[in-house]
N, CA, C and O of each residue as an XYZ file, in Angstrom:
936
protein
N     -39.438     39.923     36.014
C     -38.889     39.047     36.983
C     -38.986     40.115     37.990
O     -39.599     39.910     39.038
N     -38.443     41.194     37.750
C     -38.478     42.093     38.929
C     -39.520     42.555     39.561
O     -39.476     42.891     40.744
N     -40.792     42.629     38.670
C     -42.049     42.841     39.705
C     -42.539     42.144     40.297
O     -43.433     42.423     41.096
N     -41.988     40.770     40.022
C     -42.812     39.625     41.018
C     -41.773     38.824     41.829
O     -41.928     37.676     42.247
N     -40.460     39.776     42.019
C     -39.251     39.020     43.021
C     -39.503     38.619     44.438
O     -39.055     37.600     44.964
N     -40.130     39.360     44.906
C     -40.860     38.901     46.082
C     -41.766     37.686     46.151
O     -42.167     37.227     47.220
N     -42.071     37.185     44.952
C     -43.033     35.966     45.120
C     -42.333     34.990     43.867
O     -42.895     34.152     43.161
N     -41.276     35.313     43.870
C     -40.288     34.694     42.463
C     -39.393     33.640     43.196
O     -38.831     34.031     44.219
N     -39.217     32.486     42.835
C     -38.042     31.366     43.129
C     -37.385     31.460     42.161
O     -37.649     31.259     40.975
N     -35.832     32.013     43.043
C     -34.593     31.954     42.176
C     -33.988     30.607     42.420
O     -33.834     30.110     43.536
N     -33.684     30.100     41.361
C     -32.900     28.472     41.227
C     -31.756     28.459     40.681
O     -31.820     28.508     39.452
N     -30.550     28.403     41.184
C     -28.921     28.433     40.515
C     -28.316     27.092     40.906
O     -28.342     26.376     41.908
N     -27.786     27.052     39.757
C     -26.596     25.619     39.618
C     -25.264     26.340     40.803
O     -25.372     27.307     41.558
N     -24.277     25.583     40.609
C     -23.333     26.160     41.349
C     -21.768     25.906     40.591
O     -20.967     26.837     40.668
N     -21.467     24.977     40.060
C     -20.237     24.788     39.551
C     -20.520     25.188     38.112
O     -21.513     24.691     37.580
N     -19.784     26.003     37.449
C     -19.826     26.918     36.270
C     -20.907     27.646     36.159
O     -21.100     27.985     34.992
N     -21.717     28.036     36.928
C     -23.106     28.837     37.228
C     -22.406     29.893     38.002
O     -22.026     30.901     37.406
N     -22.244     29.784     39.010
C     -21.736     30.587     39.979
C     -20.496     30.413     40.312
O     -20.242     31.367     41.048
N     -19.142     29.463     40.165
C     -18.375     29.299     40.393
C     -17.556     28.802     38.685
O     -18.372     28.341     37.887
N     -16.414     28.869     38.290
C     -15.643     28.464     37.397
C     -15.445     27.244     37.625
O     -15.200     26.844     38.762
N     -15.529     26.330     36.421
C     -15.071     25.157     36.299
C     -13.735     25.058     36.526
O     -12.877     25.749     35.976
N     -13.528     24.100     37.431
C     -11.882     23.757     38.163
C     -11.611     22.350     37.635
O     -12.438     21.569     37.167
N      -9.942     22.125     37.840
C      -9.615     20.841     37.605
C      -9.999     19.741     38.979
O     -10.371     18.568     38.984
N      -9.796     20.443     39.779
C     -10.516     19.561     41.567
C     -11.713     20.058     42.169
O     -11.828     21.216     42.570
N     -12.438     19.350     42.222
C     -13.494     19.947     42.563
C     -13.938     20.537     44.024
O     -14.912     21.170     44.434
N     -12.877     20.075     44.539
C     -12.680     20.716     46.090
C     -12.388     22.127     46.017
O     -12.766     22.929     46.870
N     -11.718     22.424     44.999
C     -11.328     23.745     45.091
C     -12.273     24.880     44.277
O     -12.002     26.060     44.059
N     -13.156     24.319     44.003
C     -14.243     25.223     43.545
C     -14.476     26.506     44.372
O     -14.371     26.200     45.560
N     -14.717     27.659     44.240
C     -14.970     29.172     44.813
C     -15.899     29.802     44.382
O     -15.860     29.701     43.156
N     -17.136     30.703     44.844
C     -17.735     31.289     44.042
C     -17.070     32.342     43.442
O     -16.001     32.661     43.965
N     -17.511     33.078     42.286
C     -16.799     34.365     41.920
C     -16.965     35.150     43.036
O     -17.557     34.906     44.087
N     -16.211     36.375     42.577
C     -16.075     37.666     43.591
C     -17.776     37.984     43.818
O     -18.509     37.303     43.100
N     -18.329     38.783     44.586
C     -19.506     39.394     44.272
C     -20.690     38.422     44.565
O     -21.724     38.921     45.009
N     -20.619     36.880     44.324
C     -21.659     35.864     44.485
C     -22.204     36.047     45.718
O     -23.433     36.097     45.749
N     -21.493     36.181     46.945
C     -21.807     36.102     48.179
C     -22.940     37.173     48.447
O     -24.131     36.914     48.619
N     -22.343     38.439     48.449
C     -22.909     39.412     48.623
C     -24.365     39.406     47.577
O     -25.443     39.571     48.149
N     -24.358     39.286     46.620
C     -25.546     39.484     45.518
C     -26.454     38.433     46.106
O     -27.613     38.844     46.039
N     -26.383     37.258     46.647
C     -26.903     36.328     47.184
C     -28.024     36.540     48.282
O     -29.225     36.302     48.406
N     -26.957     37.137     49.041
C     -27.715     37.636     50.259
C     -28.559     38.619     50.666
O     -29.250     38.703     51.681
N     -28.371     39.571     49.467
C     -29.327     40.691     48.934
C     -30.904     40.368     48.481
O     -31.952     40.976     48.701
N     -30.554     38.937     47.630
C     -31.550     38.332     47.341
C     -32.469     37.835     48.220
O     -33.632     38.119     48.508
N     -31.717     37.074     48.554
C     -32.447     36.332     49.879
C     -33.327     37.145     50.977
O     -34.142     36.687     51.778
N     -32.964     38.335     50.797
C     -34.054     39.556     51.717
C     -34.883     39.500     50.779
O     -35.817     38.794     51.157
N     -35.091     39.968     49.467
C     -35.988     40.257     48.716
C     -36.522     39.539     47.484
O     -37.149     40.074     46.569
N     -36.174     38.198     47.588
C     -36.727     36.994     46.856
C     -37.820     36.106     47.534
O     -37.740     35.956     48.753
N     -38.703     35.583     46.934
C     -39.498     34.757     47.483
C     -38.901     33.902     48.167
O     -39.216     33.745     49.347
N     -37.616     32.940     47.405
C     -37.022     31.869     47.605
C     -35.944     31.863     46.802
O     -36.217     32.016     45.611
N     -34.394     31.690     47.164
C     -33.306     31.581     46.784
C     -32.736     30.152     47.037
O     -32.563     29.836     48.214
N     -32.390     29.154     45.950
C     -32.063     28.234     46.131
C     -30.856     27.666     45.446
O     -30.913     27.651     44.216
N     -29.770     27.194     46.018
C     -28.812     26.602     44.975
C     -29.297     24.987     44.730
O     -29.630     24.301     45.696
N     -29.300     24.628     43.803
C     -29.643     23.085     43.019
C     -28.509     22.588     42.470
O     -28.168     22.897     41.328
N     -27.691     21.619     43.374
C     -26.279     21.153     42.732
C     -26.521     19.357     43.087
O     -27.423     18.718     43.628
N     -25.211     19.007     42.466
C     -25.265     17.909     42.588
C     -23.759     17.585     43.772
O     -23.339     16.459     44.041
N     -23.405     18.398     44.103
C     -22.538     18.491     45.342
C     -23.198     18.232     46.730
O     -24.418     18.393     46.689
N     -22.877     17.996     47.524
C     -23.164     17.481     48.877
C     -23.339     19.033     49.721
O     -22.386     19.758     50.011
N     -24.787     19.328     50.025
C     -24.985     20.524     50.668
C     -23.839     21.430     51.766
O     -23.681     22.618     52.050
N     -23.246     20.248     52.129
C     -22.510     20.714     53.521
C     -21.205     21.667     52.735
O     -20.832     22.699     53.292
N     -20.517     21.190     51.312
C     -19.466     22.178     50.636
C     -20.438     23.392     50.214
O     -20.132     24.403     50.846
N     -21.157     23.525     49.629
C     -21.921     24.408     49.344
C     -21.861     25.455     50.264
O     -21.230     26.492     50.058
N     -22.541     25.197     51.339
C     -22.972     26.017     52.680
C     -21.405     26.712     53.334
O     -21.212     27.726     54.005
N     -20.424     25.641     52.783
C     -19.053     26.473     53.609
C     -18.149     27.287     52.568
O     -16.991     27.644     52.784
N     -18.907     27.524     51.362
C     -18.554     28.598     50.163
C     -19.245     29.086     50.284
O     -18.671     30.136     50.571
N     -20.514     29.364     50.341
C     -21.700     30.231     50.214
C     -22.434     30.760     51.688
O     -23.642     30.921     51.859
N     -21.333     30.980     52.699
C     -22.583     31.153     54.042
C     -23.552     32.267     54.056
O     -23.426     33.331     54.660
N     -24.442     31.923     53.384
C     -25.281     32.679     53.369
C     -26.436     32.420     54.252
O     -27.092     31.412     53.988
N     -26.808     33.158     55.267
C     -28.129     32.917     55.955
C     -29.562     33.670     55.173
O     -29.918     34.759     54.721
N     -30.106     32.177     55.383
C     -31.357     32.129     54.348
C     -31.532     31.051     52.917
O     -32.514     30.600     52.327
N     -30.440     30.956     52.779
C     -30.092     30.234     51.352
C     -30.541     28.557     51.216
O     -30.017     27.664     51.882
N     -31.174     28.440     50.624
C     -31.867     27.235     50.301
C     -30.936     26.437     49.550
O     -30.835     26.742     48.361
N     -30.073     25.268     50.066
C     -29.162     24.124     49.008
C     -29.927     22.918     49.195
O     -30.382     22.514     50.266
N     -30.031     22.372     48.053
C     -30.763     21.107     47.757
C     -29.484     20.386     47.114
O     -29.116     20.737     45.993
N     -28.963     19.617     47.650
C     -27.813     18.622     47.547
C     -27.996     17.228     46.526
O     -29.011     16.538     46.433
N     -27.124     17.104     46.039
C     -26.806     15.450     45.543
C     -28.525     15.283     44.600
O     -29.209     14.262     44.677
N     -28.880     16.393     43.865
C     -30.271     16.095     43.000
C     -31.195     15.992     43.849
O     -32.264     15.572     43.407
N     -31.131     16.272     45.080
C     -32.143     15.945     46.128
C     -32.185     14.826     46.536
O     -33.270     14.310     46.800
N     -30.994     14.156     46.696
C     -31.024     12.585     47.334
C     -30.184     12.954     48.534
O     -29.669     11.916     48.950
N     -29.898     13.787     49.120
C     -29.415     13.710     50.089
C     -29.779     13.566     51.094
O     -30.626     14.377     51.469
N     -29.321     12.413     52.116
C     -30.459     11.806     53.164
C     -30.722     10.691     52.837
O     -30.909      9.895     53.757
N     -30.820     10.278     51.661
C     -31.217      9.202     51.007
C     -30.142      8.091     51.361
O     -28.979      8.415     51.602
N     -30.682      6.407     51.392
C     -29.958      5.285     51.675
C     -28.654      5.581     51.049
O     -28.832      6.199     49.999
N     -27.299      5.347     51.333
C     -26.179      5.200     50.727
C     -26.367      3.909     49.541
O     -27.116      2.955     49.749
N     -25.506      4.079     48.210
C     -25.745      3.055     47.302
C     -25.033      1.898     47.812
O     -23.919      1.921     48.334
N     -26.171      0.336     47.510
C     -25.340     -0.789     47.659
C     -23.388     -0.802     47.475
O     -22.615     -0.067     46.862
N     -23.236     -1.766     48.163
C     -21.520     -1.526     48.211
C     -21.499     -2.205     47.047
O     -20.418     -2.031     46.483
N     -22.222     -2.897     46.455
C     -21.814     -4.174     45.294
C     -21.675     -2.987     44.215
O     -20.965     -3.293     43.257
N     -22.145     -1.866     44.194
C     -22.413     -1.002     43.088
C     -21.237     -0.332     42.608
O     -20.866     -0.186     41.443
N     -20.532      0.181     44.032
C     -19.303      0.861     44.242
C     -18.543     -0.095     43.629
O     -17.891      0.233     42.638
N     -18.502     -1.340     44.079
C     -17.062     -1.970     43.628
C     -17.529     -2.283     42.185
O     -16.444     -2.092     41.635
N     -18.292     -2.598     41.266
C     -18.272     -2.774     39.783
C     -17.984     -1.789     39.434
O     -17.197     -1.808     38.487
N     -18.401     -0.460     39.932
C     -18.134      0.818     39.124
C     -16.650      0.844     39.324
O     -16.023      1.333     38.384
N     -15.927      0.401     40.394
C     -14.455      1.022     40.410
C     -13.699     -0.110     39.654
O     -12.600      0.159     39.169
N     -14.244     -1.418     39.518
C     -13.643     -2.243     38.722
C     -13.524     -1.951     37.257
O     -12.479     -2.153     36.640
N     -14.819     -1.381     36.609
C     -14.761     -1.167     35.539
C     -13.959      0.264     34.987
O     -14.022      0.658     33.822
N     -13.234      0.912     36.035
C     -12.732      2.188     35.999
C     -11.146      2.121     36.470
O     -10.354      3.064     36.489
N     -10.955      1.040     36.763
C      -9.603      0.578     37.314
C      -8.713      0.608     36.469
O      -7.587      0.492     36.954
N      -8.768      0.736     35.194
C      -7.302      0.473     34.146
C      -7.443      2.346     33.523
O      -6.693      3.002     32.800
N      -8.725      2.690     34.199
C      -8.210      4.280     33.354
C      -7.559      5.184     33.980
O      -8.116      5.696     34.950
N      -6.374      5.575     33.650
C      -5.682      6.592     34.526
C      -6.066      7.889     34.485
O      -6.115      8.373     33.355
N      -6.385      8.672     35.500
C      -6.651      9.821     35.887
C      -8.280     10.038     35.856
O      -8.772     11.129     35.568
N      -8.989      8.987     36.155
C      -9.927      8.673     36.188
C     -10.371      8.595     37.566
O      -9.657      7.918     38.305
N     -11.335      9.110     38.042
C     -11.492      9.116     40.018
C     -13.077      9.013     40.469
O     -13.821      9.954     40.193
N     -13.492      8.058     41.043
C     -14.342      7.632     41.583
C     -14.785      8.211     42.798
O     -14.257      7.801     43.831
N     -15.819      9.254     42.879
C     -16.193      9.570     44.093
C     -17.738      8.848     44.942
O     -18.877      9.060     44.526
N     -17.448      8.098     46.022
C     -18.713      7.713     46.644
C     -19.125      8.798     47.339
O     -18.447      9.258     48.257
N     -20.447      9.383     46.911
C     -21.099     10.471     47.637
C     -22.325     10.133     47.985
O     -23.225     10.972     47.944
N     -22.621      8.436     48.513
C     -23.257      8.098     49.667
C     -24.623      7.870     48.966
O     -24.766      6.698     48.617
N     -25.424      8.500     48.739
C     -26.565      8.458     47.685
C     -26.241      8.081     46.185
O     -26.977      7.475     45.406
N     -25.219      8.481     46.002
C     -24.704      8.437     44.364
C     -23.166      7.998     44.286
O     -22.398      7.927     45.245
N     -22.897      7.739     43.043
C     -21.534      7.435     42.926
C     -21.291      8.563     41.418
O     -21.865      8.448     40.335
N     -20.388      9.488     41.770
C     -19.850     10.177     40.660
C     -18.325      9.643     40.112
O     -17.429      9.323     40.893
N     -18.197      9.605     38.668
C     -16.838      9.048     38.050
C     -16.723     10.143     37.575
O     -17.662     10.778     37.095
N     -15.197     10.644     37.660
C     -14.628     12.327     37.153
C     -13.827     11.576     36.069
O     -13.252     10.520     36.334
N     -13.794     12.202     34.704
C     -12.710     11.761     33.973
C     -11.844     13.066     33.644
O     -10.811     12.945     32.986
N     -12.336     14.502     34.176
C     -11.339     15.451     33.877
C     -10.115     15.310     33.679
O      -9.734     15.692     32.572
N      -9.087     14.750     34.599
C      -7.927     14.247     34.623
C      -7.527     13.449     34.208
O      -6.391     13.094     34.525
N      -8.396     12.661     33.136
C      -7.653     11.695     32.459
C      -6.979     12.206     31.451
O      -7.351     13.298     31.022
N      -5.706     11.463     30.773
C      -5.482     12.130     29.590
C      -5.946     12.579     28.398
O      -5.458     13.487     27.724
N      -6.983     11.863     28.132
C      -8.088     12.091     27.058
C      -9.453     11.692     27.607
O      -9.923     10.561     27.490
N     -10.230     13.028     28.402
C     -11.467     12.872     28.841
C     -12.567     12.073     28.032
O     -13.252     11.118     28.399
N     -12.532     12.815     26.692
C     -13.484     12.026     25.708
C     -13.266     10.728     25.596
O     -14.210      9.958     25.772
N     -12.131     10.296     25.319
C     -12.309      9.097     25.030
C     -12.221      7.901     26.491
O     -12.478      6.703     26.377
N     -11.886      8.447     27.544
C     -12.218      7.866     29.006
C     -13.707      7.622     29.034
O     -14.161      6.511     29.310
N     -14.666      8.937     28.671
C     -15.492      8.963     28.603
C     -16.278      7.929     27.838
O     -17.232      7.277     28.263
N     -15.717      7.882     26.625
C     -16.426      6.789     25.342
C     -16.202      5.430     26.107
O     -17.187      4.699     26.208
N     -14.907      4.980     26.703
C     -14.819      3.967     27.313
C     -15.724      3.536     28.187
O     -16.329      2.464     28.161
N     -15.807      4.452     29.008
C     -16.425      3.729     30.733
C     -18.405      4.214     30.610
O     -19.290      3.864     31.392
N     -18.528      5.006     29.477
C     -20.058      5.435     29.102
C     -20.816      3.752     29.331
O     -21.466      3.327     30.286
N     -20.448      3.129     28.148
C     -21.473      1.505     28.200
C     -21.347      0.733     29.233
O     -22.360      0.114     29.561
N     -20.081      0.534     30.050
C     -20.011     -0.198     31.469
C     -20.883      0.291     32.631
O     -21.315     -0.341     33.594
N     -21.027      1.551     32.301
C     -21.416      2.550     33.495
C     -23.157      2.038     33.389
O     -23.957      1.677     34.252
N     -23.234      2.170     32.267
C     -24.805      2.305     31.758
C     -25.275      0.784     32.194
O     -26.344      0.744     32.804
N     -24.584     -0.516     31.947
C     -24.856     -1.617     31.958
C     -25.073     -1.832     33.775
O     -26.055     -2.451     34.185
N     -24.137     -1.301     34.651
C     -24.604     -1.127     35.900
C     -25.716     -0.385     36.370
O     -26.271     -0.719     37.417
N     -26.018      0.385     35.845
C     -27.140      1.577     36.186
C     -28.408      0.493     36.050
O     -29.197      0.140     36.927
N     -28.330      0.091     34.660
C     -29.553     -0.864     34.134
C     -29.979     -2.181     35.288
O     -31.055     -2.355     35.861
N     -28.736     -2.980     35.368
C     -28.581     -3.866     36.525
C     -29.398     -3.379     37.992
O     -29.942     -4.147     38.786
N     -29.325     -2.100     38.079
C     -29.292     -1.692     39.682
C     -30.827     -1.018     39.348
O     -31.473     -1.004     40.396
N     -31.383     -0.615     38.530
C     -32.528      0.490     38.409
C     -31.723      1.790     38.556
O     -32.246      2.410     39.482
N     -30.841      2.377     38.133
C     -30.348      3.598     38.612
C     -30.329      4.325     37.247
O     -30.479      3.606     36.260
N     -30.187      5.480     37.081
C     -29.487      6.368     36.037
C     -28.370      6.873     36.162
O     -27.847      7.013     37.268
N     -27.680      7.318     34.788
C     -26.807      7.828     34.855
C     -27.035      9.201     34.223
O     -27.489      9.361     33.090
N     -26.674     10.183     35.070
C     -26.776     11.662     34.932
C     -25.238     11.952     34.296
O     -24.177     11.482     34.706
N     -25.427     12.760     33.305
C     -24.056     13.326     32.685
C     -24.009     14.861     33.006
O     -24.929     15.649     33.225
N     -23.004     14.993     32.976
C     -22.177     16.356     33.375
C     -20.931     16.642     32.712
O     -20.484     15.875     31.859
N     -20.338     17.714     33.057
C     -18.936     18.230     32.361
C     -18.014     17.698     33.059
O     -17.777     17.950     34.240
N     -17.161     16.548     32.011
C     -16.305     15.759     32.402
C     -16.683     14.737     33.945
O     -15.815     14.499     34.785
N     -18.052     14.270     34.048
C     -18.621     13.415     35.011
C     -19.557     12.578     34.483
O     -20.159     13.053     33.521
N     -19.896     11.365     34.852
C     -21.245     10.775     34.969
C     -21.121     10.059     36.211
O     -20.211      9.402     36.718
N     -22.636     10.460     36.664
C     -23.174     10.018     37.981
C     -24.134      8.950     37.833
O     -25.097      8.872     37.069
N     -23.584      7.924     38.932
C     -24.980      6.743     39.297
C     -25.553      7.310     40.306
O     -25.025      7.496     41.402
N     -27.118      7.735     39.852
C     -28.180      8.115     40.775
C     -29.256      7.406     40.786
O     -29.312      6.673     39.799
N     -30.319      7.294     41.635
C     -31.357      6.512     42.278
C     -32.323      7.450     40.858
O     -32.133      8.612     40.498
N     -33.390      6.399     40.281
C     -34.349      7.362     39.192
C     -34.915      8.206     39.760
O     -35.318      8.245     40.922
N     -34.991      9.189     38.665
C     -36.222     10.486     38.986
C     -35.313     11.674     39.762
O     -35.624     12.861     39.663
N     -33.914     11.120     40.709
C     -33.444     11.870     41.283
C     -32.744     12.850     40.058
O     -31.787     12.267     39.548
N     -32.979     14.082     39.525
C     -32.319     15.054     38.669
C     -32.901     16.642     38.901
O     -34.010     16.957     39.331
N     -31.881     17.464     38.511
C     -32.280     19.128     38.553
C     -33.853     19.348     38.313
O     -34.444     19.900     39.241
N     -34.569     19.002     37.238
C     -35.773     18.946     37.307
C     -36.927     18.727     38.017
O     -37.911     19.464     38.082
N     -36.726     17.563     38.598
C     -37.654     17.261     39.709
C     -37.546     18.065     40.691
O     -38.456     18.471     41.415
N     -36.175     18.370     40.750
C     -35.961     19.377     42.264
C     -36.404     20.794     41.756
O     -36.921     21.492     42.628
N     -36.291     21.381     40.430
C     -36.975     22.352     40.383
C     -38.172     22.718     40.504
O     -38.592     23.761     41.005
N     -38.857     21.694     39.955
C     -40.467     21.748     40.091
C     -40.902     21.436     41.535
O     -41.910     21.954     42.015
N     -40.234     20.702     42.117
C     -40.944     20.493     43.712
C     -40.233     22.139     44.597
O     -40.627     22.392     45.736
N     -39.682     22.651     44.213
C     -39.375     23.482     44.918
C     -40.485     24.967     44.465
O     -40.636     25.927     45.221
N     -41.013     24.864     43.373
C     -41.826     25.941     42.713
C     -43.247     25.601     43.415
O     -44.022     26.440     43.874
N     -43.433     24.159     43.403
C     -44.835     23.622     44.189
C     -44.664     23.791     45.563
O     -45.644     24.057     46.259
N     -43.542     23.672     46.051
C     -43.574     23.834     47.616
C     -43.921     25.465     47.998
O     -44.859     25.767     48.736
N     -43.093     26.367     47.431
C     -43.238     27.152     47.637
C     -44.328     28.542     47.382
O     -44.394     29.638     47.938
N     -45.132     27.893     46.247
C     -45.918     28.507     45.642
C     -45.902     30.139     45.061
O     -46.574     31.164     45.179
N     -44.799     29.705     44.429
C     -44.272     31.142     43.927
C     -45.023     31.603     42.499
O     -45.552     30.740     41.798
N     -45.035     32.924     42.139
C     -45.351     33.660     41.072
C     -44.897     33.568     39.927
O     -45.429     33.874     38.860
N     -43.423     32.937     40.237
C     -42.441     33.413     38.843
C     -41.123     32.358     39.110
O     -40.978     31.875     40.233
N     -40.400     32.110     38.272
C     -39.383     31.115     38.503
C     -38.509     31.605     37.396
O     -38.916     32.023     36.312
N     -36.848     31.476     37.911
C     -35.801     31.862     37.432
C     -34.789     30.532     37.418
O     -34.575     30.036     38.525
N     -34.310     30.069     36.554
C     -33.444     28.862     36.798
C     -31.970     29.268     35.946
O     -31.957     29.426     34.725
N     -30.801     29.397     36.783
C     -29.243     29.703     35.738
C     -28.499     28.309     36.036
O     -28.489     27.671     37.089
N     -27.850     28.004     34.755
C     -27.210     26.845     34.623
C     -26.328     26.432     33.549
O     -26.558     26.876     32.425
N     -25.559     25.812     33.694
C     -24.337     25.443     32.514
C     -24.063     24.182     31.850
O     -23.244     24.009     30.948
N     -24.939     23.191     32.460
C     -24.219     21.835     32.194
C     -25.800     20.926     31.707
O     -26.904     21.412     31.949
N     -25.642     19.764     31.106
C     -26.313     18.587     30.957
C     -27.738     18.523     31.645
O     -28.869     18.691     31.188
N     -27.223     18.188     33.036
C     -28.206     18.149     34.142
C     -29.068     19.461     34.700
O     -29.907     19.450     35.601
N     -28.601     20.639     33.872
C     -29.512     21.688     34.023
C     -30.870     22.053     32.658
O     -31.704     22.956     32.581
N     -30.536     20.812     31.702
C     -31.195     21.136     30.435
C     -32.841     20.546     31.123
O     -33.914     20.830     30.590
N     -32.700     19.684     32.408
C     -34.024     18.888     33.036
C     -34.607     19.804     33.515
O     -35.836     19.777     33.580
N     -33.980     20.716     33.915
C     -34.523     21.867     34.953
C     -35.555     22.933     34.194
O     -36.713     23.253     34.464
N     -34.561     23.389     33.030
C     -35.269     24.215     31.910
C     -36.210     23.716     31.588
O     -37.167     24.489     31.597
N     -36.550     22.193     31.119
C     -37.376     21.593     30.766
C     -38.809     21.754     31.689
O     -39.910     22.112     31.274
N     -38.440     21.386     33.018
C     -39.555     21.757     34.026
C     -40.462     22.639     34.114
O     -41.676     22.543     34.290
N     -39.326     24.087     33.888
C     -39.819     25.343     33.809
C     -40.714     25.311     33.025
O     -41.913     25.497     33.232
N     -39.855     24.925     31.497
C     -40.945     25.190     30.376
C     -42.665     24.839     30.512
O     -43.639     25.567     30.319
N     -42.561     23.386     30.934
C     -43.961     22.696     31.520
C     -44.596     23.747     32.264
O     -45.660     24.133     31.781
N     -44.068     24.514     33.708
C     -44.472     25.049     34.465
C     -45.239     26.057     33.704
O     -46.412     26.370     33.905
N     -44.152     26.698     32.484
C     -44.663     27.938     31.704
C     -46.102     27.744     30.816
O     -46.935     28.613     30.556
N     -46.108     26.466     30.485
C     -47.247     26.089     30.085
C     -48.704     26.275     30.593
O     -49.765     26.565     30.040
N     -48.281     25.956     32.032
C     -49.698     26.289     33.079
C     -49.374     27.938     33.387
O     -49.741     28.408     34.464
N     -48.838     28.587     32.628
C     -48.933     30.317     33.122
C     -48.401     30.539     33.889
O     -48.818     31.412     34.651
N     -47.004     29.796     34.178
C     -46.261     30.631     35.016
C     -45.038     31.185     34.766
O     -44.155     30.404     34.412
N     -44.686     32.725     34.896
C     -43.584     33.660     33.880
C     -42.451     32.831     34.637
O     -42.449     32.553     35.836
N     -41.362     32.451     33.562
C     -40.132     31.791     33.887
C     -38.873     32.596     32.856
O     -39.089     33.192     31.801
N     -37.883     32.444     33.362
C     -36.696     33.064     32.871
C     -35.797     31.994     32.960
O     -35.645     31.376     34.013
N     -35.132     31.706     31.833
C     -34.205     30.048     32.006
C     -32.849     30.956     31.317
O     -32.781     31.445     30.189
N     -31.932     30.980     32.304
C     -30.409     31.322     32.145
C     -29.207     30.390     31.796
O     -28.720     29.712     32.701
N     -28.723     30.325     30.584
C     -27.538     29.338     30.492
C     -26.084     30.280     30.296
O     -25.831     31.185     29.501
N     -25.211     29.608     31.452
C     -23.938     30.321     31.467
C     -23.000     29.746     30.526
O     -22.762     28.556     30.729
N     -22.409     30.285     29.551
C     -21.855     29.620     28.215
C     -20.625     29.821     28.408
O     -19.980     30.855     28.239
N     -20.189     28.477     28.887
C     -18.569     28.225     28.845
C     -18.049     27.338     27.461
O     -18.672     27.127     26.421
N     -16.937     26.989     27.777
C     -16.431     26.404     26.703
C     -16.973     24.659     26.506
O     -16.533     23.953     25.598
N     -17.657     24.331     27.200
C     -18.066     23.072     27.712
C     -19.498     22.935     27.593
O     -20.078     21.869     27.388
N     -20.225     24.453     27.780
C     -21.823     24.245     27.717
C     -22.541     23.655     26.745
O     -22.546     24.364     25.738
N     -23.297     22.418     26.590
C     -24.186     22.019     25.903
C     -24.838     23.048     24.823
O     -25.159     24.181     25.182
N     -25.018     22.600     23.480
C     -25.388     23.286     22.562
C     -26.896     23.407     23.102
O     -27.295     24.558     23.279
N     -27.938     22.166     23.435
C     -28.822     21.947     23.968
C     -29.560     22.969     25.305
O     -30.699     23.369     25.549
N     -28.578     23.069     25.779
C     -28.932     24.182     27.155
C     -29.093     25.472     26.375
O     -30.182     26.041     26.291
N     -27.837     25.980     25.731
C     -28.077     27.481     24.867
C     -29.138     27.364     24.213
O     -29.761     28.425     24.267
N     -29.737     26.475     23.526
C     -31.014     26.385     22.612
C     -31.860     26.882     23.272
O     -32.523     27.826     22.842
N     -32.046     26.343     24.522
C     -33.628     26.296     25.286
C     -33.627     27.413     26.290
O     -34.486     27.416     27.171
N     -32.612     28.478     26.209
C     -32.502     29.300     27.244
C     -33.136     30.758     26.794
O     -33.209     30.996     25.589
N     -33.520     31.578     27.597
C     -34.031     32.449     27.416
C     -33.205     33.913     27.561
O     -33.647     35.045     27.364
N     -32.059     33.560     27.909
C     -31.002     34.487     27.968
C     -29.799     33.918     28.376
O     -29.832     32.980     29.172
N     -28.603     34.400     27.894
C     -27.305     33.571     27.950
C     -26.520     34.939     28.783
O     -26.834     36.124     28.900
N     -25.364     34.121     29.275
C     -24.454     34.974     29.763
C     -23.149     34.364     29.488
O     -23.205     33.161     29.233
N     -21.859     34.967     29.477
C     -20.739     34.240     29.045
C     -19.652     33.440     30.133
O     -18.677     32.697     30.020
N     -20.457     34.074     31.274
C     -19.585     33.456     32.170
C     -19.847     33.472     33.857
O     -19.991     34.686     34.001
N     -19.942     33.112     34.709
C     -20.158     33.254     36.343
C     -20.308     34.722     36.748
O     -21.326     35.085     37.338
N     -19.145     35.729     36.394
C     -19.162     36.793     36.505
C     -20.483     37.635     35.975
O     -21.274     38.095     36.798
N     -20.618     37.758     34.977
C     -21.923     37.831     33.984
C     -23.165     37.416     34.698
O     -24.173     38.106     34.852
N     -22.982     36.326     35.069
C     -24.620     36.071     35.801
C     -24.784     37.022     37.130
O     -25.716     37.748     37.474
N     -23.303     36.690     37.847
C     -23.622     37.766     39.269
C     -23.952     39.074     38.746
O     -24.984     39.585     39.180
N     -23.346     39.638     37.993
C     -23.820     40.957     37.890
C     -25.361     41.230     37.198
O     -26.102     42.200     37.359
N     -25.552     40.055     36.402
C     -27.439     40.254     36.251
C     -28.138     40.041     37.259
O     -29.292     40.455     37.367
N     -27.611     39.452     38.020
C     -28.545     39.189     39.220
C     -28.449     40.422     40.159
O     -29.459     40.639     40.828
N     -27.475     41.201     40.304
C     -27.117     42.286     40.604
C     -28.551     43.190     40.413
O     -29.192     43.769     41.290
N     -28.776     43.117     39.195
C     -29.712     44.298     38.868
C     -31.358     43.888     38.976
O     -32.244     44.674     38.641
N     -31.589     42.652     39.451
C     -32.659     42.134     39.923
C     -33.566     42.923     41.059
O     -34.592     42.404     41.498
């Protein structure tokens, strides 16, 4: 990857990858050194992109790095908002779930269960109803760490990663992530590797990182701090 860095696409998730997982998403911040390392990579790599379910404005507020590309909301940012009736139905299905928060992100709807008394039980109860809503309106349910997100079909990190590589015409690609949504990005890079593109898939393995992601990774680090240290060596 070092030899190809000037023509490489570096794609990075944010939550759990460059930032520790926190109870309140608005309190997430990148680990020490992340901003400095990314600024250096922007100058030397073909492209550096944050691929996230968050709005890009938040990422730019906590990572003010010139030249850093941010693709927010799984590539849906700027798309028409979800129909009001979808939001109403989602709210109705979770209204009796204490600690469950519904966040209207415009182009998608996120249902956070981290602050529920029993997040696993809450997820089990609401997964079916949310899937039914998604099916009625032709949507996908994107799973994440203690969150389920209703989004338009085809909006995911795999589509975004493949699109960045195609658009930039890079000669190598690296993706780092920690969650279920990042599995699709890993798969997208694997498909590109079949066509001869050198790739590197890095799993940031925290307590909630899915085994499927770790199994598909080419390299594993134990925390965002370790990822930043690895990126510093590129």
